[in-house]
C-alpha positions as CSV (number, residue, x, y, z in Angstrom):
1,M,235.0,12.2,132.9
2,S,233.5,11.6,129.5
3,N,235.9,11.7,126.2
4,G,238.7,10.3,128.8
5,H,239.2,13.0,130.9
6,K,239.7,12.7,134.8
7,C,237.8,15.6,136.5
8,V,234.4,17.6,135.7
9,V,235.8,21.7,135.6
10,G,231.9,23.3,136.7
11,T,231.2,26.6,135.0
12,H,232.5,28.9,137.7
13,A,236.2,26.4,138.2
14,R,236.3,27.0,134.3
15,R,235.9,31.0,134.4
16,R,238.3,31.4,138.1
17,I,240.8,29.5,136.3
18,R,240.5,31.7,132.8
19,E,240.5,34.6,135.2
20,R,243.3,33.8,137.8
21,L,245.8,31.9,135.8
22,C,245.3,33.0,132.2
23,V,244.7,29.7,131.1
24,P,243.3,29.5,127.1
25,Q,240.0,27.5,127.1
26,K,241.1,24.8,125.2
27,K,244.0,24.1,127.5
28,V,241.5,24.2,131.0
29,Q,240.7,20.5,131.4
30,S,244.4,19.4,130.7
31,Y,245.1,21.3,132.9
32,V,243.3,20.7,135.9
33,D,243.5,16.4,134.6
34,K,247.5,17.6,135.8
35,A,246.9,19.6,138.4
36,Y,244.6,16.1,139.5
37,D,247.2,13.9,138.8
38,L,250.5,15.9,140.0
39,G,249.4,18.0,142.6
40,I,250.3,18.4,146.3
41,K,247.9,16.1,148.4
42,H,246.4,16.4,151.8
43,K,248.6,13.0,152.7
44,D,251.8,14.9,151.4
45,T,251.2,17.4,153.9
46,E,252.1,18.4,157.5
47,D,252.8,21.2,159.5
48,E,251.5,24.9,158.0
49,L,250.4,23.5,154.8
50,Q,248.1,20.7,156.7
51,K,247.0,23.3,158.8
52,Y,245.6,25.5,155.5
53,F,244.2,22.4,153.8
54,D,242.3,21.6,156.8
55,M,240.9,25.5,156.8
56,L,239.7,24.7,153.5
57,Y,238.2,21.6,154.0
58,L,236.2,23.3,156.5
59,K,235.5,26.3,154.5
60,Y,234.4,24.1,151.3
61,K,232.0,22.0,152.9
62,K,231.7,19.9,149.8
63,A,235.5,19.5,149.1
64,N,236.9,16.2,149.9
65,N,239.6,16.8,147.0
66,I,242.4,19.4,147.8
67,R,245.3,19.6,145.7
68,I,248.1,22.6,144.8
69,Y,249.6,22.6,141.8
70,K,252.0,25.2,140.5
71,N,251.2,27.4,143.7
72,T,247.6,27.4,143.1
73,V,245.0,25.5,144.9
74,F,242.3,23.2,143.4
75,I,239.6,22.6,145.3
76,F,237.4,19.6,144.3
77,A,234.4,17.4,145.5
78,G,235.1,14.1,143.7
79,K,236.4,14.7,140.6
80,F,234.7,18.0,140.4
81,L,236.3,21.0,140.0
82,I,234.6,23.6,142.5
83,T,237.0,26.7,142.0
84,V,240.5,27.5,142.2
85,L,242.7,30.0,144.7
86,I,246.3,31.3,144.5
87,L,248.0,30.0,147.2
88,P,249.1,32.6,149.7
89,Q,252.7,34.1,149.3
90,E,253.8,32.3,152.6
91,L,252.7,29.1,151.4
92,I,254.6,29.2,148.4
93,E,258.1,30.0,150.4
94,Y,257.0,26.3,153.0
95,I,256.7,24.7,149.5
96,K,259.7,25.9,147.9
97,E,262.0,25.5,151.3
98,R,260.9,21.4,151.8
99,K,261.2,20.8,147.7
100,L,257.4,20.2,147.6
101,K,256.1,19.4,144.3
């Protein structure tokens, strides 16, 4: 959160973003900050998407702040990014149908 950044990107998360999303090294921090600011939050979910968030909270014990941004799940502990996952296809369709972010 130094240098004006909102989030801290862990080494594992940085590697996963580069592998799974092909985001260039120089753009990782700004991408994560956007996900944190603009991503879908737990309070904005219902039904299947809410169940998915709940499952992630239980799986990643330290996770207390999860966002979905551009079909990617960002798992944070506070403002520390732990990892990123690709959103399952059925939930991508769910979001499109409901016109969520």
